[in-house]
One Martini backbone bead per residue (centre of mass of N, CA, C, O) as a GRO file, in nm:
protein
  359
    1ARG     BB    1  16.173 -14.853  -4.256
    2TYR     BB    2  15.922 -14.996  -4.164
    3THR     BB    3  15.745 -14.746  -4.189
    4GLN     BB    4  15.786 -14.711  -4.491
    5ALA     BB    5  15.685 -14.992  -4.572
    6ARG     BB    6  15.401 -14.954  -4.455
    7ALA     BB    7  15.316 -14.723  -4.640
    8LEU     BB    8  15.356 -14.873  -4.909
    9ALA     BB    9  15.170 -15.115  -4.851
   10GLY     BB   10  14.918 -14.942  -4.823
   11HIS     BB   11  14.924 -14.809  -5.104
   12PHE     BB   12  14.954 -15.108  -5.263
   13GLU     BB   13  14.802 -15.332  -5.124
   14ALA     BB   14  15.015 -15.516  -4.920
   15PRO     BB   15  14.960 -15.737  -4.674
   16ARG     BB   16  15.224 -15.891  -4.625
   17GLU     BB   17  15.408 -15.641  -4.600
   18LEU     BB   18  15.248 -15.513  -4.370
   19GLU     BB   19  15.297 -15.739  -4.164
   20ARG     BB   20  15.607 -15.725  -4.170
   21ALA     BB   21  15.626 -15.432  -4.075
   22ASN     BB   22  15.480 -15.466  -3.808
   23THR     BB   23  15.669 -15.678  -3.692
   24GLY     BB   24  15.922 -15.498  -3.702
   25ILE     BB   25  15.827 -15.275  -3.514
   26VAL     BB   26  15.783 -15.454  -3.262
   27ALA     BB   27  16.076 -15.562  -3.258
   28THR     BB   28  16.207 -15.290  -3.209
   29ALA     BB   29  16.076 -15.235  -2.939
   30ALA     BB   30  16.196 -15.488  -2.804
   31GLY     BB   31  16.489 -15.400  -2.844
   32TYR     BB   32  16.472 -15.154  -2.656
   33LEU     BB   33  16.409 -15.315  -2.405
   34ASP     BB   34  16.680 -15.464  -2.396
   35LEU     BB   35  16.857 -15.210  -2.380
   36ALA     BB   36  16.739 -15.103  -2.119
   37GLU     BB   37  16.827 -15.339  -1.934
   38LYS     BB   38  17.130 -15.309  -1.983
   39SER     BB   39  17.151 -15.021  -1.871
   40LEU     BB   40  17.043 -15.081  -1.586
   41ALA     BB   41  17.266 -15.288  -1.508
   42GLN     BB   42  17.473 -15.021  -1.537
   43ASP     BB   43  17.326 -14.763  -1.414
   44LYS     BB   44  17.183 -14.622  -1.679
   45VAL     BB   45  16.916 -14.441  -1.642
   46ALA     BB   46  16.889 -14.244  -1.878
   47GLU     BB   47  16.916 -14.463  -2.098
   48PHE     BB   48  16.683 -14.636  -2.008
   49ILE     BB   49  16.460 -14.420  -2.047
   50ASP     BB   50  16.506 -14.376  -2.345
   51TYR     BB   51  16.450 -14.667  -2.439
   52LEU     BB   52  16.172 -14.696  -2.309
   53GLY     BB   53  16.037 -14.465  -2.464
   54ARG     BB   54  16.077 -14.590  -2.744
   55ALA     BB   55  15.918 -14.846  -2.695
   56GLU     BB   56  15.647 -14.708  -2.632
   57GLN     BB   57  15.616 -14.544  -2.895
   58ILE     BB   58  15.640 -14.769  -3.105
   59ALA     BB   59  15.432 -14.974  -2.989
   60GLY     BB   60  15.196 -14.748  -2.975
   61SER     BB   61  15.155 -14.722  -3.302
   62LEU     BB   62  15.029 -15.016  -3.260
   63PRO     BB   63  14.812 -15.263  -3.188
   64GLU     BB   64  15.034 -15.497  -3.194
   65GLY     BB   65  15.207 -15.332  -2.950
   66SER     BB   66  15.055 -15.345  -2.671
   67ALA     BB   67  15.215 -15.559  -2.511
   68THR     BB   68  15.487 -15.410  -2.519
   69ARG     BB   69  15.393 -15.150  -2.395
   70ASP     BB   70  15.289 -15.272  -2.129
   71LYS     BB   71  15.565 -15.376  -2.043
   72ALA     BB   72  15.703 -15.101  -2.024
   73VAL     BB   73  15.507 -14.970  -1.821
   74ALA     BB   74  15.538 -15.183  -1.598
   75ARG     BB   75  15.840 -15.136  -1.556
   76ARG     BB   76  15.825 -14.842  -1.474
   77ASN     BB   77  15.628 -14.878  -1.232
   78ALA     BB   78  15.800 -15.074  -1.068
   79LEU     BB   79  16.040 -14.881  -1.028
   80ARG     BB   80  15.885 -14.656  -0.896
   81ASP     BB   81  15.772 -14.821  -0.654
   82ALA     BB   82  16.048 -14.901  -0.541
   83ALA     BB   83  16.145 -14.612  -0.490
   84LEU     BB   84  15.911 -14.533  -0.300
   85ALA     BB   85  15.974 -14.745  -0.087
   86ASP     BB   86  16.257 -14.641  -0.022
   87ALA     BB   87  16.167 -14.357   0.056
   88GLY     BB   88  15.980 -14.433   0.289
   89LYS     BB   89  16.193 -14.575   0.458
   90ALA     BB   90  16.381 -14.331   0.487
   91ALA     BB   91  16.177 -14.137   0.614
   92ARG     BB   92  16.117 -14.314   0.870
   93ALA     BB   93  16.445 -14.290   0.935
   94TRP     BB   94  16.541 -13.993   0.875
   95ASP     BB   95  16.662 -14.008   0.567
   96LYS     BB   96  16.703 -13.752   0.373
   97ALA     BB   97  16.898 -13.831   0.142
   98GLY     BB   98  16.764 -14.103   0.071
   99ALA     BB   99  16.483 -13.990   0.004
  100GLU     BB  100  16.561 -13.792  -0.219
  101THR     BB  101  16.692 -13.998  -0.407
  102ALA     BB  102  16.440 -14.184  -0.440
  103TYR     BB  103  16.242 -13.971  -0.548
  104ARG     BB  104  16.411 -13.898  -0.798
  105ARG     BB  105  16.399 -14.179  -0.917
  106ALA     BB  106  16.095 -14.193  -0.949
  107LEU     BB  107  16.084 -13.940  -1.141
  108ALA     BB  108  16.254 -14.063  -1.365
  109PHE     BB  109  16.041 -14.288  -1.430
  110ASP     BB  110  15.795 -14.070  -1.320
  111PRO     BB  111  15.727 -13.739  -1.364
  112ALA     BB  112  15.397 -13.762  -1.283
  113SER     BB  113  15.439 -13.829  -0.987
  114THR     BB  114  15.279 -13.714  -0.708
  115GLU     BB  115  15.410 -13.875  -0.482
  116ALA     BB  116  15.703 -13.788  -0.547
  117GLN     BB  117  15.662 -13.484  -0.532
  118ARG     BB  118  15.562 -13.474  -0.238
  119GLY     BB  119  15.798 -13.631  -0.110
  120LEU     BB  120  16.026 -13.437  -0.186
  121ALA     BB  121  15.913 -13.196  -0.030
  122ALA     BB  122  15.904 -13.344   0.251
  123ALA     BB  123  16.208 -13.430   0.277
  124ALA     BB  124  16.316 -13.139   0.342
  125ARG     BB  125  16.168 -13.166   0.651
  126ILE     BB  126  16.330 -13.365   0.786
  127GLY     BB  127  16.354 -13.296   1.133
  128SER     BB  128  16.176 -13.051   1.124
  129VAL     BB  129  15.977 -12.813   1.174
  130GLY     BB  130  15.663 -12.967   1.072
  131PHE     BB  131  15.724 -13.260   1.075
  132ALA     BB  132  15.563 -13.548   0.975
  133PHE     BB  133  15.502 -13.857   1.171
  134THR     BB  134  15.570 -14.213   1.216
  135ASP     BB  135  15.598 -14.493   1.427
  136PRO     BB  136  15.673 -14.805   1.423
  137LEU     BB  137  15.558 -15.109   1.524
  138LYS     BB  138  15.674 -15.413   1.616
  139GLN     BB  139  15.376 -15.557   1.562
  140GLY     BB  140  15.265 -15.347   1.381
  141GLY     BB  141  15.222 -15.067   1.247
  142ASP     BB  142  15.132 -14.749   1.391
  143GLY     BB  143  15.160 -14.480   1.544
  144PRO     BB  144  15.109 -14.178   1.604
  145ASP     BB  145  15.056 -13.876   1.487
  146MET     BB  146  15.323 -13.652   1.420
  147VAL     BB  147  15.494 -13.340   1.524
  148ILE     BB  148  15.724 -13.090   1.494
  149ALA     BB  149  15.823 -12.882   1.763
  150SER     BB  150  15.898 -12.574   1.924
  151VAL     BB  151  16.035 -12.607   2.262
  152ALA     BB  152  16.243 -12.425   2.425
  153GLY     BB  153  16.450 -12.462   2.167
  154LYS     BB  154  16.324 -12.747   2.103
  155ARG     BB  155  16.262 -13.053   1.980
  156LEU     BB  156  15.917 -13.185   1.954
  157GLY     BB  157  15.713 -13.450   1.963
  158VAL     BB  158  15.365 -13.427   1.862
  159ALA     BB  159  15.059 -13.509   1.890
  160ARG     BB  160  14.804 -13.419   1.674
  161SER     BB  161  14.629 -13.584   1.875
  162GLU     BB  162  14.445 -13.728   2.071
  163ALA     BB  163  14.404 -14.008   2.206
  164THR     BB  164  14.248 -14.270   2.084
  165LEU     BB  165  14.046 -14.531   2.110
  166ALA     BB  166  14.207 -14.714   1.919
  167ALA     BB  167  14.487 -14.678   2.054
  168PHE     BB  168  14.403 -14.773   2.340
  169ARG     BB  169  14.308 -15.052   2.263
  170GLU     BB  170  14.579 -15.159   2.170
  171TYR     BB  171  14.709 -15.138   2.446
  172TRP     BB  172  14.499 -15.296   2.612
  173ASN     BB  173  14.527 -15.568   2.453
  174ALA     BB  174  14.844 -15.596   2.495
  175GLU     BB  175  14.856 -15.477   2.830
  176GLY     BB  176  14.650 -15.321   3.013
  177ALA     BB  177  14.466 -15.555   3.119
  178ARG     BB  178  14.704 -15.666   3.292
  179THR     BB  179  14.833 -15.408   3.444
  180ARG     BB  180  14.512 -15.281   3.491
  181GLY     BB  181  14.370 -15.457   3.671
  182GLY     BB  182  14.068 -15.467   3.801
  183ASP     BB  183  13.938 -15.210   3.942
  184ARG     BB  184  13.801 -14.938   3.818
  185PRO     BB  185  13.752 -14.628   3.817
  186ALA     BB  186  13.538 -14.400   3.850
  187CYS     BB  187  13.348 -14.221   3.614
  188ARG     BB  188  13.317 -13.905   3.556
  189ASP     BB  189  13.066 -13.666   3.501
  190ARG     BB  190  13.191 -13.375   3.437
  191GLU     BB  191  13.374 -13.386   3.713
  192SER     BB  192  13.176 -13.517   3.914
  193PHE     BB  193  13.122 -13.657   4.226
  194PHE     BB  194  12.798 -13.717   4.173
  195ARG     BB  195  12.877 -13.827   3.862
  196SER     BB  196  12.938 -14.153   3.910
  197SER     BB  197  13.068 -14.460   3.739
  198ARG     BB  198  13.153 -14.805   3.698
  199LYS     BB  199  13.016 -14.840   3.411
  200ASN     BB  200  13.210 -14.640   3.316
  201THR     BB  201  13.422 -14.632   3.029
  202PHE     BB  202  13.619 -14.607   2.758
  203GLU     BB  203  13.386 -14.772   2.600
  204ALA     BB  204  13.157 -14.626   2.815
  205PRO     BB  205  13.117 -14.280   2.892
  206GLY     BB  206  12.793 -14.189   2.820
  207PHE     BB  207  12.862 -14.184   2.508
  208ALA     BB  208  12.911 -14.169   2.186
  209GLN     BB  209  13.162 -14.348   1.989
  210THR     BB  210  13.450 -14.366   1.807
  211ALA     BB  211  13.766 -14.459   1.721
  212ASN     BB  212  13.826 -14.129   1.663
  213HIS     BB  213  13.797 -14.064   1.942
  214PRO     BB  214  13.875 -13.955   2.235
  215VAL     BB  215  13.992 -14.080   2.505
  216VAL     BB  216  13.822 -14.167   2.807
  217CYS     BB  217  13.819 -14.272   3.123
  218VAL     BB  218  14.121 -14.195   3.214
  219SER     BB  219  14.389 -14.205   3.393
  220TRP     BB  220  14.700 -14.114   3.465
  221ASP     BB  221  14.808 -14.400   3.471
  222ASP     BB  222  14.709 -14.478   3.191
  223ALA     BB  223  14.867 -14.265   3.033
  224ARG     BB  224  15.148 -14.348   3.127
  225ASP     BB  225  15.132 -14.648   3.031
  226TYR     BB  226  15.095 -14.590   2.737
  227ALA     BB  227  15.368 -14.444   2.693
  228ARG     BB  228  15.540 -14.687   2.776
  229TRP     BB  229  15.438 -14.881   2.561
  230LEU     BB  230  15.514 -14.706   2.315
  231SER     BB  231  15.815 -14.710   2.367
  232SER     BB  232  15.846 -15.019   2.341
  233ALA     BB  233  15.703 -15.044   2.048
  234THR     BB  234  15.928 -14.825   1.907
  235GLY     BB  235  16.205 -14.726   2.062
  236LYS     BB  236  16.101 -14.464   2.189
  237ARG     BB  237  16.048 -14.142   2.365
  238TYR     BB  238  15.766 -14.154   2.547
  239ARG     BB  239  15.528 -13.907   2.685
  240LEU     BB  240  15.421 -13.676   2.886
  241PRO     BB  241  15.369 -13.365   2.909
  242THR     BB  242  15.431 -13.077   3.022
  243ALA     BB  243  15.287 -12.792   3.117
  244ASP     BB  244  15.478 -12.606   2.953
  245GLU     BB  245  15.460 -12.754   2.686
  246TRP     BB  246  15.157 -12.735   2.654
  247SER     BB  247  15.135 -12.421   2.668
  248ALA     BB  248  15.316 -12.370   2.411
  249LEU     BB  249  15.080 -12.502   2.219
  250ALA     BB  250  14.876 -12.306   2.306
  251PRO     BB  251  14.647 -12.088   2.265
  252GLY     BB  252  14.541 -11.782   2.383
  253ALA     BB  253  14.271 -11.830   2.216
  254VAL     BB  254  13.913 -11.891   2.147
  255GLU     BB  255  13.664 -11.935   1.938
  256PRO     BB  256  13.354 -11.982   1.914
  257CYS     BB  257  13.315 -12.288   1.750
  258LYS     BB  258  13.645 -12.354   1.699
  259ALA     BB  259  13.566 -12.547   1.932
  260ASN     BB  260  13.493 -12.800   2.175
  261LEU     BB  261  13.237 -12.668   2.355
  262ALA     BB  262  13.003 -12.535   2.531
  263ASP     BB  263  12.687 -12.538   2.372
  264ALA     BB  264  12.387 -12.573   2.232
  265SER     BB  265  12.399 -12.881   2.233
  266TYR     BB  266  12.476 -12.912   2.526
  267SER     BB  267  12.239 -12.754   2.650
  268ALA     BB  268  12.012 -12.937   2.536
  269LYS     BB  269  12.108 -13.204   2.678
  270TYR     BB  270  12.193 -13.077   2.991
  271ARG     BB  271  12.056 -12.812   3.086
  272GLU     BB  272  12.264 -12.574   3.026
  273ARG     BB  273  12.323 -12.223   3.039
  274ASP     BB  274  12.647 -12.209   3.051
  275ALA     BB  275  12.674 -12.128   2.721
  276TYR     BB  276  12.710 -12.116   2.409
  277GLY     BB  277  12.507 -12.007   2.139
  278CYS     BB  278  12.648 -12.172   1.960
  279ASP     BB  279  12.711 -12.446   1.711
  280ASP     BB  280  12.942 -12.729   1.682
  281GLY     BB  281  12.775 -13.026   1.678
  282HIS     BB  282  12.861 -13.104   1.994
  283ALA     BB  283  12.772 -13.231   2.305
  284ASP     BB  284  13.028 -13.386   2.301
  285SER     BB  285  13.257 -13.538   2.178
  286ALA     BB  286  13.488 -13.524   1.914
  287PRO     BB  287  13.647 -13.595   1.661
  288ALA     BB  288  13.936 -13.605   1.544
  289ARG     BB  289  13.997 -13.319   1.356
  290ARG     BB  290  13.735 -13.140   1.332
  291PHE     BB  291  13.921 -12.905   1.378
  292ASP     BB  292  14.140 -12.682   1.347
  293ALA     BB  293  14.461 -12.628   1.347
  294ALA     BB  294  14.725 -12.521   1.470
  295THR     BB  295  15.025 -12.377   1.383
  296THR     BB  296  15.175 -12.651   1.486
  297GLY     BB  297  14.966 -12.902   1.387
  298VAL     BB  298  14.762 -12.925   1.617
  299TYR     BB  299  14.483 -13.074   1.779
  300ASP     BB  300  14.272 -12.991   2.038
  301ILE     BB  301  14.391 -12.801   2.257
  302ALA     BB  302  14.117 -12.680   2.225
  303GLY     BB  303  13.913 -12.865   2.359
  304ASN     BB  304  13.710 -13.159   2.402
  305VAL     BB  305  13.974 -13.237   2.600
  306ARG     BB  306  14.138 -13.283   2.851
  307GLU     BB  307  14.498 -13.304   2.956
  308TRP     BB  308  14.733 -13.491   3.058
  309VAL     BB  309  15.015 -13.440   3.267
  310SER     BB  310  15.312 -13.479   3.453
  311ASP     BB  311  15.229 -13.296   3.659
  312CYS     BB  312  15.211 -13.227   4.006
  313ALA     BB  313  15.025 -13.235   4.324
  314GLN     BB  314  15.025 -13.270   4.646
  315GLY     BB  315  15.265 -13.478   4.649
  316CYS     BB  316  15.143 -13.650   4.404
  317LYS     BB  317  14.824 -13.699   4.452
  318GLN     BB  318  14.823 -13.518   4.201
  319HIS     BB  319  14.719 -13.413   3.868
  320LEU     BB  320  14.735 -13.254   3.562
  321ALA     BB  321  14.487 -13.083   3.367
  322MET     BB  322  14.455 -12.944   3.049
  323GLY     BB  323  14.235 -12.716   2.963
  324SER     BB  324  13.957 -12.791   2.768
  325SER     BB  325  13.612 -12.891   2.705
  326TRP     BB  326  13.296 -12.994   2.607
  327ALA     BB  327  13.207 -12.877   2.918
  328SER     BB  328  13.309 -12.588   2.877
  329PRO     BB  329  13.235 -12.291   2.957
  330ALA     BB  330  13.283 -11.965   2.896
  331ASP     BB  331  13.441 -11.925   3.194
  332GLU     BB  332  13.624 -12.219   3.103
  333SER     BB  333  13.804 -12.167   2.806
  334ASP     BB  334  14.092 -12.161   2.873
  335PRO     BB  335  14.356 -12.319   2.720
  336ARG     BB  336  14.564 -12.278   2.993
  337GLN     BB  337  14.424 -12.429   3.189
  338ARG     BB  338  14.408 -12.591   3.520
  339GLU     BB  339  14.369 -12.921   3.680
  340ALA     BB  340  14.337 -13.110   3.976
  341PHE     BB  341  14.382 -13.467   4.016
  342GLY     BB  342  14.362 -13.766   4.097
  343THR     BB  343  14.538 -14.033   3.985
  344GLU     BB  344  14.261 -14.224   3.986
  345VAL     BB  345  14.109 -14.037   3.813
  346ALA     BB  346  13.812 -14.032   3.607
  347SER     BB  347  13.693 -13.878   3.293
  348ASN     BB  348  13.475 -13.769   3.023
  349THR     BB  349  13.685 -13.494   2.989
  350VAL     BB  350  13.953 -13.680   2.999
  351GLY     BB  351  14.270 -13.708   2.849
  352PHE     BB  352  14.537 -13.742   2.596
  353ARG     BB  353  14.881 -13.674   2.504
  354VAL     BB  354  15.179 -13.722   2.331
  355VAL     BB  355  15.535 -13.728   2.341
  356ARG     BB  356  15.859 -13.694   2.166
  357GLU     BB  357  16.179 -13.727   2.197
  358ILE     BB  358  16.473 -13.562   2.042
  359ASP     BB  359  16.672 -13.350   2.208
   0.00000   0.00000   0.00000
């Protein structure tokens, strides 16, 4: 009726009646907002959304209703965001049912929310092979990006990339500097006994790195202690993978320059002839996730850096490092190869990744 009155007032050029009609229309929209809140208080979500939609439509029909419309939109967005927060919390706790319920609630408030749409699709995979997750740290922040893989018939959480310099720094600043104090082992350059330096450390391995590069110049002890610290910081069971677990994740072969191996850039910098003729763009280590992931969802299983595993050799005086690195020439690029090094040895071609026990 107010809309009809507004049309008549406009036709007969009656400004006072036009103003009264406009005021009435905005008041009607506000009335629907009140009805919406009463419905929500009774958990009648569908009714709430209907009333809220009417308030937005009616208030949005007039410039004078912009404040009321904005209030309705803000209320819708706030409820959507609260539902998304609940969904995220449930997903991090691996509460599949709770996450799906919260994402559907978010979509009820905002059907166009791409975050809710993607979240609902991802929630269906919670706890299943291919599910990507992070564990929160007790001191704040998150642990490494993980993905669930099937290894020997069991679910195993696998770090999607090698431990980065940033992640190792966090451990080092929190605990490593205290527990691993004293002289650090000499860091070998490209695994050579003759090219070692105590000046090289994980912060300065002999070439430039960013925080997103894989950490190198770390010994097996360093890698083990990082996994122990991560277990304590998350309350979950993190460790180094076994050689068999690592091999199960590795591809059977790798194409030249589809992983960071010794290539033309490496050859030009180090004057090494036994290298691939193509150029992957990195003479030394590459940032994490620079190359495509394997079908398991993990990156850099082939190339970039060798990775410490838990298996030992020679009465555990040595430990195994698996795979190939940025310095591996064509005849040493087998993704499943292994090399034994002393527990105290560090090299700028060797890093590590962690796994998390699930089953």
